PyMOL commands that place a pseudoatom at each C-alpha (Angstrom):
pseudoatom trace, name=CA, resn=UNK, resi=1, chain=A, elem=C, hetatm=0, pos=[-3.468, -15.558, -3.932]
pseudoatom trace, name=CA, resn=UNK, resi=2, chain=A, elem=C, hetatm=0, pos=[-0.020, -17.278, -2.576]
pseudoatom trace, name=CA, resn=UNK, resi=3, chain=A, elem=C, hetatm=0, pos=[-2.252, -20.725, -2.676]
pseudoatom trace, name=CA, resn=UNK, resi=4, chain=A, elem=C, hetatm=0, pos=[-3.530, -19.851, -6.405]
pseudoatom trace, name=CA, resn=UNK, resi=5, chain=A, elem=C, hetatm=0, pos=[0.126, -19.479, -7.539]
pseudoatom trace, name=CA, resn=UNK, resi=6, chain=A, elem=C, hetatm=0, pos=[0.893, -23.088, -6.180]
pseudoatom trace, name=CA, resn=UNK, resi=7, chain=A, elem=C, hetatm=0, pos=[4.592, -21.841, -6.018]
pseudoatom trace, name=CA, resn=UNK, resi=8, chain=A, elem=C, hetatm=0, pos=[7.406, -23.434, -4.500]
pseudoatom trace, name=CA, resn=UNK, resi=9, chain=A, elem=C, hetatm=0, pos=[7.031, -24.372, -0.582]
pseudoatom trace, name=CA, resn=UNK, resi=10, chain=A, elem=C, hetatm=0, pos=[8.117, -21.283, 1.220]
pseudoatom trace, name=CA, resn=UNK, resi=11, chain=A, elem=C, hetatm=0, pos=[6.980, -18.634, -1.416]
pseudoatom trace, name=CA, resn=UNK, resi=12, chain=A, elem=C, hetatm=0, pos=[6.105, -15.565, 0.392]
pseudoatom trace, name=CA, resn=UNK, resi=13, chain=A, elem=C, hetatm=0, pos=[4.570, -11.881, -0.213]
pseudoatom trace, name=CA, resn=UNK, resi=14, chain=A, elem=C, hetatm=0, pos=[5.459, -8.571, 0.987]
pseudoatom trace, name=CA, resn=UNK, resi=15, chain=A, elem=C, hetatm=0, pos=[2.499, -6.369, 1.055]
pseudoatom trace, name=CA, resn=UNK, resi=16, chain=A, elem=C, hetatm=0, pos=[2.325, -2.488, 0.266]
pseudoatom trace, name=CA, resn=UNK, resi=17, chain=A, elem=C, hetatm=0, pos=[0.306, -1.019, 3.084]
pseudoatom trace, name=CA, resn=UNK, resi=18, chain=A, elem=C, hetatm=0, pos=[1.276, 2.738, 2.275]
pseudoatom trace, name=CA, resn=UNK, resi=19, chain=A, elem=C, hetatm=0, pos=[-2.404, 3.329, 1.048]
pseudoatom trace, name=CA, resn=UNK, resi=20, chain=A, elem=C, hetatm=0, pos=[-4.455, 0.044, 1.945]
pseudoatom trace, name=CA, resn=UNK, resi=21, chain=A, elem=C, hetatm=0, pos=[-5.705, 1.340, 5.419]
pseudoatom trace, name=CA, resn=UNK, resi=22, chain=A, elem=C, hetatm=0, pos=[-9.242, 1.665, 3.947]
pseudoatom trace, name=CA, resn=UNK, resi=23, chain=A, elem=C, hetatm=0, pos=[-9.438, -1.164, 1.506]
pseudoatom trace, name=CA, resn=UNK, resi=24, chain=A, elem=C, hetatm=0, pos=[-9.425, -0.913, -2.305]
pseudoatom trace, name=CA, resn=UNK, resi=25, chain=A, elem=C, hetatm=0, pos=[-10.884, 2.048, -4.125]
pseudoatom trace, name=CA, resn=UNK, resi=26, chain=A, elem=C, hetatm=0, pos=[-14.650, 1.382, -5.049]
pseudoatom trace, name=CA, resn=UNK, resi=27, chain=A, elem=C, hetatm=0, pos=[-13.938, 2.576, -8.764]
pseudoatom trace, name=CA, resn=UNK, resi=28, chain=A, elem=C, hetatm=0, pos=[-10.573, 0.701, -9.197]
pseudoatom trace, name=CA, resn=UNK, resi=29, chain=A, elem=C, hetatm=0, pos=[-8.488, 3.930, -9.286]
pseudoatom trace, name=CA, resn=UNK, resi=30, chain=A, elem=C, hetatm=0, pos=[-4.751, 3.590, -9.030]
pseudoatom trace, name=CA, resn=UNK, resi=31, chain=A, elem=C, hetatm=0, pos=[-3.694, 7.147, -9.428]
pseudoatom trace, name=CA, resn=UNK, resi=32, chain=A, elem=C, hetatm=0, pos=[-3.580, 8.688, -5.917]
pseudoatom trace, name=CA, resn=UNK, resi=33, chain=A, elem=C, hetatm=0, pos=[-6.973, 7.149, -5.262]
pseudoatom trace, name=CA, resn=UNK, resi=34, chain=A, elem=C, hetatm=0, pos=[-9.076, 9.281, -3.016]
pseudoatom trace, name=CA, resn=UNK, resi=35, chain=A, elem=C, hetatm=0, pos=[-10.624, 7.895, 0.523]
pseudoatom trace, name=CA, resn=UNK, resi=36, chain=A, elem=C, hetatm=0, pos=[-7.333, 5.659, 1.125]
pseudoatom trace, name=CA, resn=UNK, resi=37, chain=A, elem=C, hetatm=0, pos=[-5.668, 5.840, 4.372]
pseudoatom trace, name=CA, resn=UNK, resi=38, chain=A, elem=C, hetatm=0, pos=[-2.331, 4.537, 6.065]
pseudoatom trace, name=CA, resn=UNK, resi=39, chain=A, elem=C, hetatm=0, pos=[-2.383, 0.816, 6.288]
pseudoatom trace, name=CA, resn=UNK, resi=40, chain=A, elem=C, hetatm=0, pos=[-0.307, -1.149, 8.824]
pseudoatom trace, name=CA, resn=UNK, resi=41, chain=A, elem=C, hetatm=0, pos=[3.341, 0.314, 9.644]
pseudoatom trace, name=CA, resn=UNK, resi=42, chain=A, elem=C, hetatm=0, pos=[6.142, -1.407, 7.811]
pseudoatom trace, name=CA, resn=UNK, resi=43, chain=A, elem=C, hetatm=0, pos=[7.269, -4.553, 9.594]
pseudoatom trace, name=CA, resn=UNK, resi=44, chain=A, elem=C, hetatm=0, pos=[9.038, -7.968, 9.028]
pseudoatom trace, name=CA, resn=UNK, resi=45, chain=A, elem=C, hetatm=0, pos=[6.751, -9.436, 11.960]
pseudoatom trace, name=CA, resn=UNK, resi=46, chain=A, elem=C, hetatm=0, pos=[3.407, -9.816, 10.352]
pseudoatom trace, name=CA, resn=UNK, resi=47, chain=A, elem=C, hetatm=0, pos=[2.115, -12.875, 12.226]
pseudoatom trace, name=CA, resn=UNK, resi=48, chain=A, elem=C, hetatm=0, pos=[0.644, -14.230, 9.116]
pseudoatom trace, name=CA, resn=UNK, resi=49, chain=A, elem=C, hetatm=0, pos=[1.911, -17.397, 7.524]
pseudoatom trace, name=CA, resn=UNK, resi=50, chain=A, elem=C, hetatm=0, pos=[3.077, -16.629, 3.929]
pseudoatom trace, name=CA, resn=UNK, resi=51, chain=A, elem=C, hetatm=0, pos=[3.424, -13.041, 4.537]
pseudoatom trace, name=CA, resn=UNK, resi=52, chain=A, elem=C, hetatm=0, pos=[6.980, -12.100, 4.891]
pseudoatom trace, name=CA, resn=UNK, resi=53, chain=A, elem=C, hetatm=0, pos=[6.376, -7.938, 5.689]
pseudoatom trace, name=CA, resn=UNK, resi=54, chain=A, elem=C, hetatm=0, pos=[4.416, -5.151, 5.626]
pseudoatom trace, name=CA, resn=UNK, resi=55, chain=A, elem=C, hetatm=0, pos=[6.181, -2.326, 3.703]
pseudoatom trace, name=CA, resn=UNK, resi=56, chain=A, elem=C, hetatm=0, pos=[5.346, 1.046, 2.265]
pseudoatom trace, name=CA, resn=UNK, resi=57, chain=A, elem=C, hetatm=0, pos=[6.614, 0.925, -1.236]
pseudoatom trace, name=CA, resn=UNK, resi=58, chain=A, elem=C, hetatm=0, pos=[6.090, 4.842, -1.692]
pseudoatom trace, name=CA, resn=UNK, resi=59, chain=A, elem=C, hetatm=0, pos=[6.372, 7.468, 1.516]
pseudoatom trace, name=CA, resn=UNK, resi=60, chain=A, elem=C, hetatm=0, pos=[3.063, 8.583, 2.417]
pseudoatom trace, name=CA, resn=UNK, resi=61, chain=A, elem=C, hetatm=0, pos=[1.920, 11.641, 0.311]
pseudoatom trace, name=CA, resn=UNK, resi=62, chain=A, elem=C, hetatm=0, pos=[4.032, 10.830, -2.574]
pseudoatom trace, name=CA, resn=UNK, resi=63, chain=A, elem=C, hetatm=0, pos=[1.919, 11.346, -5.757]
pseudoatom trace, name=CA, resn=UNK, resi=64, chain=A, elem=C, hetatm=0, pos=[1.619, 8.871, -8.515]
pseudoatom trace, name=CA, resn=UNK, resi=65, chain=A, elem=C, hetatm=0, pos=[0.977, 12.053, -11.050]
pseudoatom trace, name=CA, resn=UNK, resi=66, chain=A, elem=C, hetatm=0, pos=[-2.491, 12.600, -10.465]
pseudoatom trace, name=CA, resn=UNK, resi=67, chain=A, elem=C, hetatm=0, pos=[-2.374, 14.889, -6.990]
pseudoatom trace, name=CA, resn=UNK, resi=68, chain=A, elem=C, hetatm=0, pos=[0.791, 16.524, -8.006]
pseudoatom trace, name=CA, resn=UNK, resi=69, chain=A, elem=C, hetatm=0, pos=[3.798, 15.696, -10.174]
pseudoatom trace, name=CA, resn=UNK, resi=70, chain=A, elem=C, hetatm=0, pos=[4.767, 11.900, -10.252]
pseudoatom trace, name=CA, resn=UNK, resi=71, chain=A, elem=C, hetatm=0, pos=[6.984, 11.476, -7.464]
pseudoatom trace, name=CA, resn=UNK, resi=72, chain=A, elem=C, hetatm=0, pos=[6.476, 14.553, -5.857]
pseudoatom trace, name=CA, resn=UNK, resi=73, chain=A, elem=C, hetatm=0, pos=[5.548, 14.888, -2.067]
pseudoatom trace, name=CA, resn=UNK, resi=74, chain=A, elem=C, hetatm=0, pos=[1.826, 16.513, -2.224]
pseudoatom trace, name=CA, resn=UNK, resi=75, chain=A, elem=C, hetatm=0, pos=[0.953, 17.924, 1.433]
pseudoatom trace, name=CA, resn=UNK, resi=76, chain=A, elem=C, hetatm=0, pos=[-2.709, 17.818, 1.194]
pseudoatom trace, name=CA, resn=UNK, resi=77, chain=A, elem=C, hetatm=0, pos=[-2.590, 13.928, -0.161]
pseudoatom trace, name=CA, resn=UNK, resi=78, chain=A, elem=C, hetatm=0, pos=[-0.350, 13.165, 2.793]
pseudoatom trace, name=CA, resn=UNK, resi=79, chain=A, elem=C, hetatm=0, pos=[-2.807, 15.048, 5.484]
pseudoatom trace, name=CA, resn=UNK, resi=80, chain=A, elem=C, hetatm=0, pos=[-5.490, 12.862, 3.794]
pseudoatom trace, name=CA, resn=UNK, resi=81, chain=A, elem=C, hetatm=0, pos=[-3.885, 9.387, 4.172]
pseudoatom trace, name=CA, resn=UNK, resi=82, chain=A, elem=C, hetatm=0, pos=[-3.195, 10.449, 7.938]
pseudoatom trace, name=CA, resn=UNK, resi=83, chain=A, elem=C, hetatm=0, pos=[-6.767, 11.636, 8.616]
for i in range(1, 83): cmd.bond("trace and resi %d" % i, "trace and resi %d" % (i + 1))
show_as sticks, trace
zoom trace
């Protein structure tokens, strides 16, 4: 993606890994998608050129609004991500 942007030299990316440990949802769902797992832990040491950091944009278990109230911690969702 960075190559396609043809941005200035040194342009990097930060990747949200809070729910990508099982790849993208097959149905394209974005609201508390089922079957997600925790991805790589947050770190600025990615070992990948152009990737400046991995981070968790949302704390694991925080709902988008489908599994619980938006922004609310939902224990069952957190458990599913951790399994």
